[in-house]
Phi, psi and omega in degrees: 000321180298321181294322184289324176294320182294318177299321178299309181295324173299318183291319179296316182288326175298318182286328175296324178295314180298318179300320182291317181299317181294324183282358177305334183286340185287132181146197185247136184231135166284141171286173187297337180272349188054046177245343187221145173250134180240131177261121180262128179219165176263133186217119178059037178078003180238168179252133177230164179222137183234136177290123183243347182203146176222141182294141181308331178297338175273356180291151179243118182055037176084006180229149179299155186298161178268163172281044190295351178257005178303133182297337181266107184305332179290344180258359186289337180270000183277151178293145175295320176293119184113348178284134171281119183254338178249139182211134165081019184282136179240145182273132177247102186293333180292320184268352184051051181214163175256124183227186182060024181254182176225155174231135183257127172260107181297336183291326183249350181075016183250145175253138177233153167297151187205152168219163184214157175211161178270125174287313171204187186304333187246006181228120179252127178257138177232151175217115171275141178213171180238161176054029180061019181245111187298337184286336184265085180191189180228137185261157179218155179230122177249154186237126183302138180210195174231167178279000000 
């Protein structure tokens, strides 16, 4: 009985450690160009990312740029600030990465399959790819920041 209790508590601590590891991605990140801040949060057990800030130098006529490359004409007039660009990421503890997600590129209006991993506590690497082939893609590096 004593061993069972010890195993139970060890299991609880192990699960708590995994949850902390998975939540490392949560926070605010500069994109690689340091022009846009993206807030990553956990929603319904998956991780999403939303553009929350853009440097004023990127504004057009005093307003953030529009999502004018979006394939849906009804969405082309919306502001880029507020767009959810990361969607559906799940943490894979074995690979120590977030996968099964997508990333939307407002510059091209395209959405790509994506996975990410932590280089260190303050650097998040992302790789968007096409046709399910991780080798066919582009990498990006985001830097932890604050709003």
